[in-house]
Structures are given as C-alpha cells and as structure tokens.
PASEBA-1860 file (N, C-alpha, C; in nm, 3 decimals):
! residues 158
1> VDQNTPTL> 1.492/-4.453/1.666/1.355/-4.432/1.620/1.302/-4.565/1.566 ~ 1.182/-4.599/1.606/1.117/-4.723/1.560/1.082/-4.709/1.412 ~ 1.135/-4.795/1.329/1.115/-4.790/1.184/0.977/-4.839/1.140 ~ 0.902/-4.900/1.230/0.775/-4.961/1.191/0.654/-4.885/1.245 ~ 0.666/-4.760/1.275/0.550/-4.684/1.322/0.453/-4.665/1.207 ~ 0.323/-4.657/1.236/0.224/-4.639/1.128/0.247/-4.512/1.047 ~ 0.287/-4.407/1.111/0.311/-4.281/1.039/0.427/-4.294/0.943 ~ 0.534/-4.354/0.991/0.652/-4.370/0.906/0.623/-4.465/0.790
9> SALKRVTR> 0.547/-4.570/0.816/0.510/-4.664/0.710/0.427/-4.594/0.603 ~ 0.331/-4.512/0.645/0.248/-4.439/0.549/0.331/-4.342/0.467 ~ 0.424/-4.274/0.533/0.511/-4.179/0.463/0.596/-4.251/0.359 ~ 0.647/-4.368/0.394/0.727/-4.446/0.298/0.643/-4.486/0.179 ~ 0.516/-4.530/0.203/0.428/-4.569/0.092/0.403/-4.452/-0.003 ~ 0.379/-4.334/0.054/0.351/-4.216/-0.029/0.474/-4.175/-0.108 ~ 0.590/-4.174/-0.044/0.710/-4.128/-0.114/0.757/-4.225/-0.221 ~ 0.719/-4.352/-0.209/0.758/-4.452/-0.308/0.653/-4.471/-0.417
17> SRSLQRVE> 0.539/-4.409/-0.401/0.431/-4.430/-0.497/0.454/-4.350/-0.625 ~ 0.386/-4.394/-0.732/0.396/-4.324/-0.860/0.331/-4.186/-0.854 ~ 0.234/-4.171/-0.766/0.165/-4.041/-0.760/0.260/-3.929/-0.719 ~ 0.365/-3.962/-0.647/0.460/-3.857/-0.609/0.539/-3.808/-0.729 ~ 0.550/-3.894/-0.830/0.623/-3.852/-0.949/0.553/-3.735/-1.017 ~ 0.424/-3.720/-0.998/0.351/-3.604/-1.048/0.337/-3.509/-0.930 ~ 0.409/-3.404/-0.928/0.412/-3.315/-0.810/0.305/-3.205/-0.815 ~ 0.222/-3.207/-0.916/0.119/-3.103/-0.925/0.031/-3.099/-0.802
25> WIGYLLRL> 0.001/-3.214/-0.745/-0.088/-3.217/-0.630/-0.033/-3.138/-0.514 ~ 0.101/-3.130/-0.504/0.160/-3.050/-0.396/0.128/-2.903/-0.417 ~ 0.138/-2.860/-0.541/0.104/-2.721/-0.572/-0.041/-2.689/-0.540 ~ -0.131/-2.783/-0.575/-0.272/-2.762/-0.542/-0.295/-2.763/-0.392 ~ -0.229/-2.853/-0.324/-0.244/-2.864/-0.180/-0.200/-2.734/-0.111 ~ -0.090/-2.678/-0.156/-0.037/-2.555/-0.097/-0.093/-2.428/-0.161 ~ -0.185/-2.444/-0.256/-0.249/-2.333/-0.327/-0.148/-2.252/-0.408 ~ -0.044/-2.319/-0.455/0.055/-2.254/-0.541/0.006/-2.243/-0.685
33> DQGGWGIF> -0.110/-2.303/-0.712/-0.167/-2.300/-0.847/-0.230/-2.166/-0.879 ~ -0.243/-2.080/-0.782/-0.304/-1.949/-0.805/-0.212/-1.865/-0.891 ~ -0.267/-1.800/-0.990/-0.187/-1.714/-1.076/-0.142/-1.589/-1.001 ~ -0.060/-1.510/-1.063/-0.023/-1.382/-1.006/0.093/-1.384/-0.909 ~ 0.186/-1.477/-0.927/0.302/-1.479/-0.839/0.412/-1.386/-0.890 ~ 0.382/-1.306/-0.990/0.480/-1.215/-1.048/0.533/-1.111/-0.952 ~ 0.462/-1.088/-0.841/0.515/-0.990/-0.746/0.636/-1.044/-0.672 ~ 0.661/-1.174/-0.681/0.775/-1.234/-0.614/0.890/-1.265/-0.708
41> APAPPRDD> 0.860/-1.298/-0.833/0.965/-1.333/-0.926/0.911/-1.323/-1.068 ~ 0.989/-1.306/-1.169/1.133/-1.291/-1.164/1.179/-1.150/-1.128 ~ 1.090/-1.052/-1.135/1.129/-0.914/-1.106/1.023/-0.850/-1.015 ~ 1.034/-0.871/-0.885/0.934/-0.813/-0.795/0.941/-0.661/-0.796 ~ 0.832/-0.594/-0.758/0.835/-0.448/-0.751/0.944/-0.401/-0.656 ~ 1.008/-0.294/-0.692/1.117/-0.243/-0.609/1.082/-0.107/-0.548 ~ 0.956/-0.073/-0.551/0.921/0.057/-0.493/0.803/0.044/-0.399 ~ 0.796/0.138/-0.309/0.688/0.146/-0.212/0.660/0.295/-0.198
49> GWPVVVGT> 0.548/0.328/-0.142/0.520/0.469/-0.122/0.394/0.489/-0.042 ~ 0.374/0.612/-0.001/0.257/0.646/0.078/0.222/0.792/0.056 ~ 0.094/0.823/0.068/0.049/0.962/0.049/0.058/1.041/0.179 ~ 0.078/1.169/0.164/0.068/1.264/0.275/-0.011/1.383/0.219 ~ -0.117/1.420/0.287/-0.200/1.531/0.238/-0.198/1.642/0.342 ~ -0.144/1.756/0.300/-0.128/1.871/0.389/-0.230/1.977/0.350 ~ -0.305/2.020/0.448/-0.402/2.126/0.425/-0.352/2.257/0.484 ~ -0.388/2.367/0.419/-0.356/2.499/0.472/-0.488/2.568/0.504
57> LENGKEVN> -0.503/2.607/0.630/-0.624/2.675/0.674/-0.616/2.823/0.640 ~ -0.728/2.894/0.651/-0.731/3.037/0.620/-0.633/3.117/0.705 ~ -0.608/3.069/0.828/-0.514/3.141/0.916/-0.368/3.105/0.887 ~ -0.343/3.021/0.786/-0.208/2.984/0.746/-0.155/2.859/0.814 ~ -0.226/2.805/0.911/-0.182/2.685/0.981/-0.194/2.564/0.889 ~ -0.092/2.477/0.893/-0.094/2.354/0.814/-0.145/2.239/0.900 ~ -0.231/2.155/0.840/-0.291/2.042/0.911/-0.278/1.915/0.828 ~ -0.287/1.802/0.896/-0.283/1.671/0.834/-0.426/1.635/0.792
65> LLEPGEPI> -0.453/1.634/0.662/-0.588/1.606/0.614/-0.624/1.459/0.616 ~ -0.525/1.371/0.613/-0.554/1.228/0.618/-0.581/1.181/0.761 ~ -0.515/1.242/0.856/-0.533/1.206/0.996/-0.553/1.333/1.077 ~ -0.672/1.391/1.071/-0.698/1.517/1.142/-0.661/1.506/1.290 ~ -0.597/1.610/1.339/-0.555/1.614/1.478/-0.415/1.558/1.500 ~ -0.363/1.486/1.403/-0.228/1.430/1.413/-0.129/1.524/1.344 ~ -0.004/1.526/1.389/0.095/1.610/1.321/0.122/1.561/1.179 ~ 0.164/1.650/1.093/0.201/1.613/0.956/0.328/1.531/0.965
73> DFDKPTLA> 0.327/1.412/0.903/0.438/1.319/0.917/0.469/1.255/0.782 ~ 0.590/1.274/0.734/0.631/1.217/0.606/0.704/1.084/0.624 ~ 0.719/1.037/0.749/0.785/0.910/0.774/0.698/0.794/0.726 ~ 0.761/0.681/0.698/0.689/0.564/0.649/0.593/0.514/0.756 ~ 0.465/0.501/0.720/0.369/0.449/0.818/0.386/0.298/0.837 ~ 0.352/0.252/0.956/0.354/0.108/0.982/0.237/0.044/0.908 ~ 0.234/-0.089/0.903/0.121/-0.157/0.840/-0.009/-0.126/0.913 ~ -0.003/-0.118/1.046/-0.123/-0.082/1.123/-0.169/0.059/1.088
81> DRRRLYGN> -0.074/0.151/1.073/-0.109/0.288/1.034/-0.175/0.289/0.897 ~ -0.122/0.210/0.804/-0.179/0.206/0.669/-0.320/0.149/0.670 ~ -0.341/0.044/0.748/-0.476/-0.013/0.756/-0.576/0.091/0.808 ~ -0.534/0.165/0.909/-0.621/0.268/0.966/-0.639/0.383/0.867 ~ -0.532/0.421/0.800/-0.535/0.533/0.706/-0.626/0.505/0.588 ~ -0.614/0.386/0.528/-0.693/0.355/0.409/-0.834/0.310/0.442 ~ -0.852/0.243/0.553/-0.985/0.201/0.592/-1.036/0.078/0.519 ~ -1.025/0.076/0.386/-1.072/-0.040/0.310/-0.995/-0.048/0.178
89> MQWRTYFI> -1.020/-0.155/0.106/-0.946/-0.181/-0.019/-0.975/-0.075/-0.125 ~ -1.096/-0.020/-0.126/-1.129/0.082/-0.226/-1.043/0.207/-0.208 ~ -1.029/0.253/-0.084/-0.945/0.370/-0.059/-0.798/0.340/-0.088 ~ -0.755/0.222/-0.052/-0.616/0.184/-0.080/-0.590/0.190/-0.231 ~ -0.680/0.132/-0.309/-0.667/0.134/-0.456/-0.671/0.277/-0.508 ~ -0.758/0.359/-0.451/-0.769/0.498/-0.495/-0.636/0.572/-0.474 ~ -0.575/0.553/-0.356/-0.447/0.620/-0.330/-0.336/0.567/-0.419 ~ -0.338/0.438/-0.449/-0.240/0.383/-0.543/-0.258/0.450/-0.680
97> NLNRNIGN> -0.382/0.465/-0.723/-0.409/0.528/-0.853/-0.371/0.675/-0.854 ~ -0.382/0.742/-0.739/-0.341/0.883/-0.734/-0.193/0.898/-0.768 ~ -0.113/0.798/-0.740/0.030/0.805/-0.769/0.065/0.754/-0.909 ~ -0.030/0.703/-0.980/-0.005/0.655/-1.116/-0.049/0.763/-1.216 ~ -0.031/0.734/-1.343/-0.068/0.831/-1.447/-0.214/0.873/-1.440 ~ -0.301/0.780/-1.399/-0.443/0.812/-1.390/-0.468/0.920/-1.284 ~ -0.374/0.936/-1.192/-0.388/1.036/-1.087/-0.412/1.176/-1.140 ~ -0.353/1.208/-1.254/-0.374/1.340/-1.312/-0.521/1.369/-1.336
105> QLYADYGD> -0.598/1.264/-1.365/-0.742/1.281/-1.387/-0.821/1.285/-1.256 ~ -0.760/1.240/-1.148/-0.831/1.229/-1.020/-0.803/1.343/-0.923 ~ -0.694/1.417/-0.943/-0.652/1.518/-0.846/-0.760/1.622/-0.816 ~ -0.821/1.676/-0.920/-0.920/1.783/-0.899/-1.039/1.732/-0.818 ~ -1.089/1.614/-0.851/-1.202/1.560/-0.777/-1.164/1.526/-0.633 ~ -1.044/1.473/-0.614/-1.000/1.442/-0.478/-0.983/1.571/-0.397 ~ -0.928/1.673/-0.461/-0.915/1.803/-0.393/-1.051/1.860/-0.355 ~ -1.148/1.852/-0.445/-1.284/1.898/-0.413/-1.341/1.820/-0.295
113> YLCRTWQG> -1.317/1.689/-0.295/-1.364/1.605/-0.185/-1.303/1.649/-0.052 ~ -1.173/1.676/-0.052/-1.106/1.720/0.071/-1.165/1.852/0.120 ~ -1.184/1.946/0.030/-1.239/2.077/0.068/-1.382/2.063/0.121 ~ -1.459/1.978/0.059/-1.600/1.960/0.095/-1.617/1.888/0.228 ~ -1.529/1.794/0.259/-1.548/1.711/0.378/-1.468/1.756/0.499 ~ -1.382/1.856/0.484/-1.301/1.900/0.597/-1.390/1.958/0.707 ~ -1.370/1.909/0.828/-1.445/1.958/0.944/-1.352/2.047/1.026 ~ -1.390/2.170/1.044/-1.307/2.260/1.123/-1.298/2.394/1.055
121> QSLEQGDL> -1.193/2.468/1.093/-1.171/2.600/1.035/-1.159/2.589/0.883 ~ -1.199/2.692/0.813/-1.204/2.689/0.666/-1.071/2.646/0.605 ~ -1.081/2.549/0.515/-0.965/2.497/0.445/-0.943/2.580/0.319 ~ -0.823/2.631/0.305/-0.790/2.716/0.190/-0.729/2.634/0.076 ~ -0.645/2.536/0.112/-0.573/2.462/0.009/-0.539/2.323/0.061 ~ -0.532/2.226/-0.032/-0.486/2.091/0.000/-0.373/2.054/-0.093 ~ -0.264/2.005/-0.038/-0.148/1.962/-0.117/-0.128/1.812/-0.099 ~ -0.125/1.740/-0.209/-0.106/1.595/-0.206/0.040/1.563/-0.239
129> YFVQERTD> 0.106/1.502/-0.142/0.244/1.456/-0.161/0.243/1.305/-0.171 ~ 0.340/1.253/-0.244/0.362/1.109/-0.243/0.507/1.087/-0.208 ~ 0.531/1.004/-0.107/0.666/0.972/-0.065/0.701/0.836/-0.125 ~ 0.801/0.834/-0.210/0.842/0.713/-0.281/0.967/0.657/-0.215 ~ 0.965/0.525/-0.192/1.080/0.457/-0.134/1.119/0.343/-0.225 ~ 1.236/0.351/-0.282/1.283/0.248/-0.375/1.366/0.147/-0.297 ~ 1.337/0.019/-0.319/1.412/-0.089/-0.254/1.535/-0.119/-0.337 ~ 1.651/-0.091/-0.280/1.776/-0.119/-0.348/1.831/-0.252/-0.301
137> DPGQPVTP> 1.948/-0.285/-0.348/2.012/-0.410/-0.308/2.038/-0.410/-0.158 ~ 2.043/-0.529/-0.097/2.069/-0.537/0.047/2.195/-0.460/0.086 ~ 2.186/-0.390/0.197/2.299/-0.313/0.246/2.305/-0.171/0.193 ~ 2.227/-0.141/0.091/2.226/-0.006/0.034/2.130/0.082/0.113 ~ 2.165/0.206/0.135/2.074/0.295/0.210/1.949/0.325/0.128 ~ 1.837/0.338/0.198/1.710/0.371/0.135/1.676/0.515/0.171 ~ 1.659/0.598/0.069/1.627/0.738/0.091/1.492/0.769/0.028 ~ 1.388/0.788/0.109/1.257/0.822/0.053/1.261/0.958/-0.016
145> ERTLQAEH> 1.187/0.969/-0.126/1.179/1.095/-0.200/1.037/1.149/-0.193 ~ 1.023/1.271/-0.150/0.893/1.337/-0.137/0.866/1.418/-0.264 ~ 0.748/1.395/-0.324/0.709/1.466/-0.445/0.572/1.528/-0.425 ~ 0.560/1.655/-0.459/0.430/1.721/-0.457/0.357/1.681/-0.584 ~ 0.249/1.604/-0.569/0.174/1.555/-0.684/0.070/1.657/-0.732 ~ 0.006/1.724/-0.637/-0.101/1.816/-0.676/-0.125/1.920/-0.566 ~ -0.164/2.038/-0.609/-0.210/2.144/-0.520/-0.353/2.177/-0.559 ~ -0.438/2.194/-0.460/-0.579/2.222/-0.490/-0.626/2.339/-0.404
153> LCESST> -0.673/2.444/-0.469/-0.729/2.557/-0.397/-0.878/2.532/-0.374 ~ -0.922/2.552/-0.252/-1.062/2.534/-0.219/-1.139/2.661/-0.255 ~ -1.257/2.642/-0.310/-1.340/2.758/-0.340/-1.396/2.812/-0.212 ~ -1.397/2.944/-0.200/-1.451/3.006/-0.080/-1.602/2.986/-0.073 ~ -1.650/2.955/0.047/-1.793/2.933/0.064/-1.866/3.063/0.095 ~ -1.794/3.173/0.102/-1.861/3.301/0.131/-1.898/3.375/0.006
END
C-alpha cells in the first residue's frame, strides 16, 4: 500500500492532532449525544408483549377484533404485523398503556369503543388479552404468558 496517498496522509494528520484527544466530537458526529440510551444499558427491558382482543358475537362465535376477518392468533406478531395492527404511534402508545397500571382506567372506554365501532353481527362481549414474553438469558426457552386483562359486555342496542 502506498504510504503517501492523500487519504492516508489526512487520516494520519487527524489521528495525531490534539482534537482527537477530545473524543466528544465523535459522539456528536454519530449522534450518540442523544439522551435516553437506558433501553440498551445498564439494564435493558427484558419483556415484550402484544395485545389480542377477542370478541364474542350474539351467536357465540368468537372473532378477532383487532384484525377483523383474520383468525384469533396469540402468536407473536412480526414487526410488519405490529405496524399494520397499531397503524400509528398514538395507537401503539395506547396499547402499551392498556398493559400498564393506567390500563385499569382505560378498559371500560376501550371496551365501549370496540362495541361502538364493530362492523358486522352484533357484538356481545370483548375480551382484552395481553401476551407477555420475558427475555431470559441466551439459550433459555421463552414461554409467552397469556393474561386476560379485561372483559367488557356490550350494551344491547335493542
């Protein structure tokens, strides 16, 4: 390799300069100066989860209220499925909050929303499940846990 190339000469000047002794500029250059890196260290979140909302029609048939026409599925959705399911950041945040303590205050209103917006045969009940998946150490099996968060009876429109 030719030791006198302009690129190599410039690299040598930069690495030998005093400015390299202050490495802050690298952080700014790579945008590492942004706060909020706590999700990576020292203790990143170890859980993941997703909602499943099951509706019961007047005839007793169970339906997928989040994805009408699709079968009820408790398996982990792909990232593409999640993008389609949530639609936007507001809905994503809302579903995250449904699984937190604040969810207790939101269940009734969300249930009313489901009953009011359901298109099709009369909806009798909506059940909100949250499937929690805890990330264990590498090599450990991951077993998702399904929890019924809320049941909501729809008021009859007759």
